Structures are given as structure tokens and as C-alpha cells.
HTML snippet that shows the backbone in 3Dmol.js (N, CA, C, O; Angstrom):
<script src="https://3Dmol.org/build/3Dmol-min.js"></script>
<div id="view" style="width:600px;height:400px;position:relative"></div>
<script>
const pdb = `
ATOM      1  N   MET A   1       5.431  -8.975  -6.286  1.00  0.00           N
ATOM      2  CA  MET A   1       6.146  -9.798  -5.339  1.00  0.00           C
ATOM      3  C   MET A   1       5.225 -10.267  -4.214  1.00  0.00           C
ATOM      4  O   MET A   1       5.408 -11.365  -3.689  1.00  0.00           O
ATOM      5  N   LEU A   2       4.255  -9.466  -3.843  1.00  0.00           N
ATOM      6  CA  LEU A   2       3.384  -9.848  -2.734  1.00  0.00           C
ATOM      7  C   LEU A   2       1.963 -10.171  -3.218  1.00  0.00           C
ATOM      8  O   LEU A   2       0.982  -9.751  -2.603  1.00  0.00           O
ATOM      9  N   LYS A   3       1.862 -10.915  -4.318  1.00  0.00           N
ATOM     10  CA  LYS A   3       0.549 -11.336  -4.787  1.00  0.00           C
ATOM     11  C   LYS A   3      -0.046 -12.403  -3.880  1.00  0.00           C
ATOM     12  O   LYS A   3      -1.262 -12.493  -3.711  1.00  0.00           O
ATOM     13  N   ASP A   4       0.836 -13.207  -3.302  1.00  0.00           N
ATOM     14  CA  ASP A   4       0.400 -14.234  -2.362  1.00  0.00           C
ATOM     15  C   ASP A   4       1.473 -14.407  -1.302  1.00  0.00           C
ATOM     16  O   ASP A   4       2.475 -13.691  -1.310  1.00  0.00           O
ATOM     17  N   ALA A   5       1.278 -15.323  -0.416  1.00  0.00           N
ATOM     18  CA  ALA A   5       2.181 -15.476   0.727  1.00  0.00           C
ATOM     19  C   ALA A   5       3.406 -16.324   0.425  1.00  0.00           C
ATOM     20  O   ALA A   5       4.266 -16.467   1.294  1.00  0.00           O
ATOM     21  N   SER A   6       3.523 -16.887  -0.759  1.00  0.00           N
ATOM     22  CA  SER A   6       4.626 -17.816  -1.041  1.00  0.00           C
ATOM     23  C   SER A   6       5.995 -17.154  -0.887  1.00  0.00           C
ATOM     24  O   SER A   6       6.882 -17.743  -0.270  1.00  0.00           O
ATOM     25  N   TYR A   7       6.194 -15.959  -1.422  1.00  0.00           N
ATOM     26  CA  TYR A   7       7.480 -15.279  -1.288  1.00  0.00           C
ATOM     27  C   TYR A   7       7.783 -14.979   0.179  1.00  0.00           C
ATOM     28  O   TYR A   7       8.899 -15.198   0.650  1.00  0.00           O
ATOM     29  N   LEU A   8       6.796 -14.486   0.881  1.00  0.00           N
ATOM     30  CA  LEU A   8       7.006 -14.137   2.277  1.00  0.00           C
ATOM     31  C   LEU A   8       7.262 -15.372   3.137  1.00  0.00           C
ATOM     32  O   LEU A   8       8.065 -15.321   4.069  1.00  0.00           O
ATOM     33  N   ARG A   9       6.601 -16.460   2.839  1.00  0.00           N
ATOM     34  CA  ARG A   9       6.831 -17.701   3.597  1.00  0.00           C
ATOM     35  C   ARG A   9       8.229 -18.244   3.361  1.00  0.00           C
ATOM     36  O   ARG A   9       8.825 -18.835   4.262  1.00  0.00           O
ATOM     37  N   GLU A  10       8.769 -18.048   2.140  1.00  0.00           N
ATOM     38  CA  GLU A  10      10.124 -18.518   1.842  1.00  0.00           C
ATOM     39  C   GLU A  10      11.171 -17.665   2.551  1.00  0.00           C
ATOM     40  O   GLU A  10      12.158 -18.190   3.067  1.00  0.00           O
ATOM     41  N   THR A  11      10.958 -16.365   2.577  1.00  0.00           N
ATOM     42  CA  THR A  11      11.969 -15.470   3.131  1.00  0.00           C
ATOM     43  C   THR A  11      11.794 -15.211   4.623  1.00  0.00           C
ATOM     44  O   THR A  11      12.780 -15.088   5.349  1.00  0.00           O
ATOM     45  N   HIS A  12      10.554 -15.128   5.083  1.00  0.00           N
ATOM     46  CA  HIS A  12      10.251 -14.855   6.500  1.00  0.00           C
ATOM     47  C   HIS A  12       9.073 -15.728   6.930  1.00  0.00           C
ATOM     48  O   HIS A  12       7.939 -15.252   6.989  1.00  0.00           O
ATOM     49  N   PRO A  13       9.334 -16.994   7.227  1.00  0.00           N
ATOM     50  CA  PRO A  13       8.238 -17.910   7.547  1.00  0.00           C
ATOM     51  C   PRO A  13       7.393 -17.468   8.738  1.00  0.00           C
ATOM     52  O   PRO A  13       6.192 -17.732   8.780  1.00  0.00           O
ATOM     53  N   ASP A  14       8.014 -16.798   9.702  1.00  0.00           N
ATOM     54  CA  ASP A  14       7.247 -16.374  10.865  1.00  0.00           C
ATOM     55  C   ASP A  14       6.231 -15.292  10.518  1.00  0.00           C
ATOM     56  O   ASP A  14       5.191 -15.197  11.171  1.00  0.00           O
ATOM     57  N   LEU A  15       6.508 -14.475   9.504  1.00  0.00           N
ATOM     58  CA  LEU A  15       5.569 -13.441   9.085  1.00  0.00           C
ATOM     59  C   LEU A  15       4.604 -13.936   8.008  1.00  0.00           C
ATOM     60  O   LEU A  15       3.479 -13.446   7.911  1.00  0.00           O
ATOM     61  N   GLY A  16       5.036 -14.897   7.206  1.00  0.00           N
ATOM     62  CA  GLY A  16       4.228 -15.395   6.106  1.00  0.00           C
ATOM     63  C   GLY A  16       2.890 -15.953   6.527  1.00  0.00           C
ATOM     64  O   GLY A  16       1.932 -15.910   5.756  1.00  0.00           O
ATOM     65  N   GLN A  17       2.807 -16.471   7.725  1.00  0.00           N
ATOM     66  CA  GLN A  17       1.547 -17.050   8.184  1.00  0.00           C
ATOM     67  C   GLN A  17       0.469 -15.996   8.392  1.00  0.00           C
ATOM     68  O   GLN A  17      -0.718 -16.321   8.402  1.00  0.00           O
ATOM     69  N   TYR A  18       0.869 -14.734   8.560  1.00  0.00           N
ATOM     70  CA  TYR A  18      -0.089 -13.671   8.821  1.00  0.00           C
ATOM     71  C   TYR A  18      -0.429 -12.844   7.576  1.00  0.00           C
ATOM     72  O   TYR A  18      -1.261 -11.940   7.648  1.00  0.00           O
ATOM     73  N   PHE A  19       0.203 -13.141   6.444  1.00  0.00           N
ATOM     74  CA  PHE A  19       0.009 -12.337   5.239  1.00  0.00           C
ATOM     75  C   PHE A  19      -1.377 -12.533   4.654  1.00  0.00           C
ATOM     76  O   PHE A  19      -1.866 -13.657   4.543  1.00  0.00           O
ATOM     77  N   LYS A  20      -1.998 -11.434   4.283  1.00  0.00           N
ATOM     78  CA  LYS A  20      -3.245 -11.441   3.531  1.00  0.00           C
ATOM     79  C   LYS A  20      -3.077 -10.437   2.403  1.00  0.00           C
ATOM     80  O   LYS A  20      -2.555  -9.346   2.633  1.00  0.00           O
ATOM     81  N   PRO A  21      -3.506 -10.773   1.183  1.00  0.00           N
ATOM     82  CA  PRO A  21      -3.309  -9.857   0.049  1.00  0.00           C
ATOM     83  C   PRO A  21      -3.895  -8.467   0.270  1.00  0.00           C
ATOM     84  O   PRO A  21      -3.366  -7.487  -0.253  1.00  0.00           O
ATOM     85  N   GLU A  22      -4.960  -8.368   1.021  1.00  0.00           N
ATOM     86  CA  GLU A  22      -5.564  -7.054   1.242  1.00  0.00           C
ATOM     87  C   GLU A  22      -4.718  -6.164   2.155  1.00  0.00           C
ATOM     88  O   GLU A  22      -4.987  -4.969   2.278  1.00  0.00           O
ATOM     89  N   TYR A  23      -3.693  -6.747   2.798  1.00  0.00           N
ATOM     90  CA  TYR A  23      -2.806  -5.963   3.652  1.00  0.00           C
ATOM     91  C   TYR A  23      -1.629  -5.366   2.886  1.00  0.00           C
ATOM     92  O   TYR A  23      -0.895  -4.540   3.428  1.00  0.00           O
ATOM     93  N   ALA A  24      -1.441  -5.773   1.636  1.00  0.00           N
ATOM     94  CA  ALA A  24      -0.301  -5.294   0.857  1.00  0.00           C
ATOM     95  C   ALA A  24      -0.442  -3.800   0.604  1.00  0.00           C
ATOM     96  O   ALA A  24      -1.520  -3.314   0.263  1.00  0.00           O
ATOM     97  N   LEU A  25       0.652  -3.085   0.773  1.00  0.00           N
ATOM     98  CA  LEU A  25       0.665  -1.650   0.539  1.00  0.00           C
ATOM     99  C   LEU A  25       1.031  -1.367  -0.904  1.00  0.00           C
ATOM    100  O   LEU A  25       1.840  -2.069  -1.511  1.00  0.00           O
ATOM    101  N   ARG A  26       0.431  -0.345  -1.428  1.00  0.00           N
ATOM    102  CA  ARG A  26       0.735   0.065  -2.792  1.00  0.00           C
ATOM    103  C   ARG A  26       1.286   1.477  -2.762  1.00  0.00           C
ATOM    104  O   ARG A  26       0.885   2.282  -1.921  1.00  0.00           O
ATOM    105  N   PRO A  27       2.199   1.785  -3.670  1.00  0.00           N
ATOM    106  CA  PRO A  27       2.778   3.129  -3.684  1.00  0.00           C
ATOM    107  C   PRO A  27       1.749   4.182  -4.063  1.00  0.00           C
ATOM    108  O   PRO A  27       0.805   3.906  -4.804  1.00  0.00           O
ATOM    109  N   ILE A  28       1.938   5.377  -3.556  1.00  0.00           N
ATOM    110  CA  ILE A  28       1.068   6.503  -3.907  1.00  0.00           C
ATOM    111  C   ILE A  28       1.584   7.087  -5.215  1.00  0.00           C
ATOM    112  O   ILE A  28       2.768   7.413  -5.299  1.00  0.00           O
ATOM    113  N   PRO A  29       0.746   7.232  -6.239  1.00  0.00           N
ATOM    114  CA  PRO A  29       1.200   7.775  -7.519  1.00  0.00           C
ATOM    115  C   PRO A  29       1.755   9.195  -7.367  1.00  0.00           C
ATOM    116  O   PRO A  29       1.232   9.995  -6.591  1.00  0.00           O
ATOM    117  N   GLN A  30       2.807   9.494  -8.109  1.00  0.00           N
ATOM    118  CA  GLN A  30       3.452  10.795  -8.036  1.00  0.00           C
ATOM    119  C   GLN A  30       2.484  11.912  -8.392  1.00  0.00           C
ATOM    120  O   GLN A  30       2.544  12.982  -7.785  1.00  0.00           O
ATOM    121  N   ALA A  31       1.600  11.701  -9.351  1.00  0.00           N
ATOM    122  CA  ALA A  31       0.626  12.728  -9.739  1.00  0.00           C
ATOM    123  C   ALA A  31      -0.278  13.085  -8.559  1.00  0.00           C
ATOM    124  O   ALA A  31      -0.628  14.251  -8.379  1.00  0.00           O
ATOM    125  N   PHE A  32      -0.651  12.104  -7.766  1.00  0.00           N
ATOM    126  CA  PHE A  32      -1.500  12.364  -6.604  1.00  0.00           C
ATOM    127  C   PHE A  32      -0.731  13.142  -5.546  1.00  0.00           C
ATOM    128  O   PHE A  32      -1.272  14.062  -4.933  1.00  0.00           O
ATOM    129  N   ILE A  33       0.526  12.777  -5.330  1.00  0.00           N
ATOM    130  CA  ILE A  33       1.349  13.485  -4.351  1.00  0.00           C
ATOM    131  C   ILE A  33       1.499  14.946  -4.748  1.00  0.00           C
ATOM    132  O   ILE A  33       1.395  15.836  -3.904  1.00  0.00           O
ATOM    133  N   GLN A  34       1.742  15.194  -6.031  1.00  0.00           N
ATOM    134  CA  GLN A  34       1.888  16.568  -6.502  1.00  0.00           C
ATOM    135  C   GLN A  34       0.578  17.337  -6.358  1.00  0.00           C
ATOM    136  O   GLN A  34       0.598  18.542  -6.106  1.00  0.00           O
ATOM    137  N   ALA A  35      -0.550  16.669  -6.513  1.00  0.00           N
ATOM    138  CA  ALA A  35      -1.842  17.339  -6.411  1.00  0.00           C
ATOM    139  C   ALA A  35      -2.155  17.757  -4.979  1.00  0.00           C
ATOM    140  O   ALA A  35      -2.863  18.742  -4.769  1.00  0.00           O
ATOM    141  N   ILE A  36      -1.639  17.026  -3.991  1.00  0.00           N
ATOM    142  CA  ILE A  36      -1.980  17.347  -2.605  1.00  0.00           C
ATOM    143  C   ILE A  36      -0.842  18.027  -1.848  1.00  0.00           C
ATOM    144  O   ILE A  36      -0.951  18.226  -0.638  1.00  0.00           O
ATOM    145  N   GLU A  37       0.257  18.391  -2.535  1.00  0.00           N
ATOM    146  CA  GLU A  37       1.370  19.041  -1.845  1.00  0.00           C
ATOM    147  C   GLU A  37       0.927  20.321  -1.156  1.00  0.00           C
ATOM    148  O   GLU A  37       1.353  20.606  -0.036  1.00  0.00           O
ATOM    149  N   ASN A  38       0.083  21.083  -1.811  1.00  0.00           N
ATOM    150  CA  ASN A  38      -0.390  22.333  -1.229  1.00  0.00           C
ATOM    151  C   ASN A  38      -1.362  22.063  -0.089  1.00  0.00           C
ATOM    152  O   ASN A  38      -1.386  22.812   0.888  1.00  0.00           O
ATOM    153  N   GLY A  39      -2.146  21.031  -0.193  1.00  0.00           N
ATOM    154  CA  GLY A  39      -3.105  20.698   0.852  1.00  0.00           C
ATOM    155  C   GLY A  39      -4.390  21.500   0.737  1.00  0.00           C
ATOM    156  O   GLY A  39      -5.480  20.952   0.905  1.00  0.00           O
ATOM    157  N   ALA A  40      -4.277  22.761   0.458  1.00  0.00           N
ATOM    158  CA  ALA A  40      -5.458  23.609   0.336  1.00  0.00           C
ATOM    159  C   ALA A  40      -6.205  23.335  -0.967  1.00  0.00           C
ATOM    160  O   ALA A  40      -7.408  23.580  -1.053  1.00  0.00           O
ATOM    161  N   THR A  41      -5.508  22.832  -1.971  1.00  0.00           N
ATOM    162  CA  THR A  41      -6.156  22.582  -3.264  1.00  0.00           C
ATOM    163  C   THR A  41      -6.805  21.212  -3.320  1.00  0.00           C
ATOM    164  O   THR A  41      -7.539  20.925  -4.265  1.00  0.00           O
ATOM    165  N   TYR A  42      -6.561  20.368  -2.350  1.00  0.00           N
ATOM    166  CA  TYR A  42      -7.136  19.032  -2.354  1.00  0.00           C
ATOM    167  C   TYR A  42      -8.243  18.942  -1.329  1.00  0.00           C
ATOM    168  O   TYR A  42      -8.078  19.348  -0.178  1.00  0.00           O
ATOM    169  N   GLN A  43      -9.366  18.411  -1.752  1.00  0.00           N
ATOM    170  CA  GLN A  43     -10.480  18.205  -0.838  1.00  0.00           C
ATOM    171  C   GLN A  43     -10.917  16.752  -0.956  1.00  0.00           C
ATOM    172  O   GLN A  43     -11.222  16.276  -2.049  1.00  0.00           O
ATOM    173  N   ASN A  44     -10.946  16.064   0.152  1.00  0.00           N
ATOM    174  CA  ASN A  44     -11.400  14.693   0.179  1.00  0.00           C
ATOM    175  C   ASN A  44     -12.913  14.685  -0.009  1.00  0.00           C
ATOM    176  O   ASN A  44     -13.626  15.293   0.789  1.00  0.00           O
ATOM    177  N   PRO A  45     -13.424  14.011  -1.045  1.00  0.00           N
ATOM    178  CA  PRO A  45     -14.868  13.997  -1.276  1.00  0.00           C
ATOM    179  C   PRO A  45     -15.636  13.469  -0.067  1.00  0.00           C
ATOM    180  O   PRO A  45     -15.256  12.460   0.527  1.00  0.00           O
ATOM    181  N   GLY A  46     -16.699  14.143   0.284  1.00  0.00           N
ATOM    182  CA  GLY A  46     -17.524  13.721   1.396  1.00  0.00           C
ATOM    183  C   GLY A  46     -17.188  14.403   2.719  1.00  0.00           C
ATOM    184  O   GLY A  46     -17.875  14.195   3.719  1.00  0.00           O
ATOM    185  N   TYR A  47     -16.140  15.209   2.725  1.00  0.00           N
ATOM    186  CA  TYR A  47     -15.760  15.897   3.951  1.00  0.00           C
ATOM    187  C   TYR A  47     -15.927  17.389   3.800  1.00  0.00           C
ATOM    188  O   TYR A  47     -15.653  18.139   4.737  1.00  0.00           O
TER     189      TYR A  47
END
`;
const viewer = $3Dmol.createViewer("view");
viewer.addModel(pdb, "pdb");
viewer.setStyle({}, {cartoon: {color: "spectrum"}});
viewer.zoomTo();
viewer.render();
</script>
């Protein structure tokens, strides 16, 4: 739905002017959420 600004410009013209594809949010995969639920078992590489 948010591949480009056309949908946003049609529904919310005031916001559509500021849309950039790199700003689109993507859902976090369930497998990743389950992997970091404990927090202690997940380590961010480089930290």
C-alpha cells in the first residue's frame, strides 16, 4: 500500500507531500520477536 505516495496523496494530501519510501515501516517478523523475548539470549552484533 505504501510503495509510493499515490495512495497517501489520495487519502491524506497534507501528509502525502512528505512521504518517502524509505520512511515506510515494516512489521517485525514473529520469529524475531520470539527470539528476543528473553533479551538475555539476543545479542546485537557489534555491541
